[in-house]
N, C-alpha and C positions, 0 to 999 in steps of 0.2 A: 864588219863585225860579225862574229859567230853568232849562231842561233841559240835559242833556249835549249836547256838541258832537262829531261825529266828523268828522275831516278826512282819513281814509283808509278808504274803503269802496267796494267793487265793486257798487254796487247797480243801475246801469243795465243793462237786459236786451240781451243779444246784441251787446255791443260789444267785449268782451274775454274773460278767462277767469273772470269773476265770474257774475252772475246771467244766465241763459240765456233765461228767458222772463218775461213780465210777472207771471205768477203767482209765480214765484221772488221777483222785486222786491218785491211786495206783502207776501209773507210775511216777508221780511227786514225789511221797514219795520216791520211789526206788531211784530216781535220787539225791534227796537230802541227803539220807542216804549215798549213794556212794560217794558224795562230802564232807562228813564229819559231817553233821547235826545229831543230836540226839533229838532235841526238836524244835517244831514248834507251834506258836500260830497262827492259821489260822484266817485271818482278813477280813472276808466279808464286803463288803460296807454296812454301815448302812444308806440306802436311801429308801425312800417309794416304788420305782419301784423294789426293790429287796426283797428277802425273809425276813419275820419279825422274831424277835428273837427266837420264839418258833420252827420254822422250822429249824433255824440255830442250835439250840440246839439239836435237833433230828438228824440232819445231822452229828454233832459233835460225838455223840454217835455211829451213824452208822460207821463212819469212824474209830473211835478207835476200834471197834469190828473187822472191816476189816482189819486193820493193824495187829491186833493180830492173826487173822486167816491166813493171808498170811505170817506170820513170818517176818514183817517189823518192825524193831527196831526204831520207832519214836514215841516220847511221845508228846501229843497234850495239848496245853493249851488253855484258852479262850482269845478272842480279838475280835476287830471290827474296820473298818476304818471309822471314823466319820467325817462328813461334819461339818464345822464351821458355823453352823446357829442357829436360835433361838430355833428351837426344840431340837437341841442337848444341847445347853446351859441351856434350862429349865429342861432337864432330870438330869443333874448332881445333885447329892445329893439324887436322888429318885432311886427306884428299876428299872426304865426304863433305867437308864444309862448302856451303854455298854462299859465297862471299860476292861483294859488289866489285865489278870492274877489276883493277889490278890487285885487289885482294887485301888492302889495308884496312877496309871498312866493311861492316856487315849491316844489312837492313833488318831490323827486328820490329815485331808488334806485340803489344800487350793486349790482354783481354779488354773488350769494351766496357763490361759491366761488372767486372770482378776486381777486387783490390789485389795488389802485388806487395805485401809488406816486405818482402825481401829484395825489392827492386834494386837498391844500391849495392847489395851484396852481389847480385847477379851481374850487374853492370861492371862491378870491379873484377869478377871472375872473367868476363869477356876481355877486359883490358889486359888482364895477365896472360892472355893467349896471343897478345900482339896485334889485336884489331880493335878498332873503335866502333862501337855500336851506334847506329843511326836509328833513332826511334821514330817510326811512322806515326802519322796523325795523333800525336799526344793529346791534342785538344779534343779527341773523340773517346778518350779513355778514362774510366773512372778514377784510376789512380792519380791522375793529374788534376782531379778536382780538388784534392788536398792543397791547401794553401802552401806555397813554397816548394812543392814536390818537384815541379819542373825545373826549378833553379838548382835544386839539390842534384838532380840528375845530370844536368850541365856541368856542375863542379865536379862530378864523379868522372867526367870525361866523355859522356854521351853527347851526341849531336842531335837536336830535335829537328824533324822535318815537318813543315806545314803542309796540310792537305788544303790546297788553295780554296776549294769549294766551301770549306767551313766558314770563310770570311763573309760569305753572302747568304748563309743560313741553310745550305744544303743538308747539313746533318743536325739541324735543330738549334734551339737558342743557346743551350749550354755550350756546345761546341763553338758556336760563333763567338759567344762572350770570351771563352778561354782563348780562342785563336787570336782575338784581336788584343787581349790583355798580354799574351805571350810575345806577340809582335811588337807591342809598345814597350815591353820590358827588354827587347832585343835578344830574346832566348833562342829563336830559330837560327839555324845555321843554313838552311835551304829550304825551298818549297817544291811541290810536286803535285801532279794531278790525281793520282790514284784512279786513272780511267779505266773503267771496266767494260763499257759498251759504247757503241757509236750513236745511239739515240740521243739527239740533243746535245752532243759533245761540243760543237762549235759554239753554241750559245751559252751553256753553263760555264764551260772552261773560259771562254772568252770574257764573260761577265766577271769571273772570279779573277782573272789576270788584270782586268781594269781595276777592280777594287783594290787589289794588292799594290799596283802601281800608283793609285791616288793616295793610299795611306802611307806609303814609305818613301815616294820619289823615285826617279829613274835609276839613280846610282845604287840605292839599296835594292831595288827591284832586280837590277842586273846582277848584283851579288848573290841574291837568293835563288834566282832561276838561270843563271849563266856561268859566273865565275866560280862559285862555291861547288855546285854540282860537278862542273867539268874537272875540278881539282880532285874531288873525291873518286870520280870514275878513274881518273889517272893514278889514283894512290898518293896524291900530294897532300901535304900538310897545309891546313888553312891557317890564315893569319891569327885567328883567334885561338889556335891551339899552339902557337908559338910562344915560347917564354922571353 
């Protein structure tokens, strides 16, 4: 059986607030492999203060070569964590767009502590560009503390990505409560680690994966961390998107 697939991970060194050195990257990669992952689509923040796309592409190539050299069995895909702003929206449909994998999906993040009243309109605008928005860690964002807001986003065509660490309280009580509620409601299309650093990675990610598995069972666990993310990376439609 194929391994787990992580579509939100800050693995590339020196491009954002994730791994800072290649040594960090390799340690994180070894931890992920030990935890059952075989594929990762590193998702550096697409912000002006961080590395531009050409630097990210160079680092991706460097890390692929390093993984092969070190014998670490981890396949890397393309990805970026995009801010929902006008620059991002204008990029969609152009070569400047930083999409996920084959390009049918795009990973986006909302502010943690600010509301986004125009969210549904923004999600609709993304869909008109021919891509599906994948919302990172909704359980950590103020906007989704509004009752029913997560379900509204899903009905608009967005996919919700669980940050697995939220299930064990890594981001506080509110995020833990929302993550468990959204999971119980079946709102998540996939899960991810959002791993930023190697320190304690095996322990906290392993604990979070175990919590997820215990809450949803093996079949749903595989769907959230294997089948669905693999399909997104390949640009394939999920069963939940089929009419």
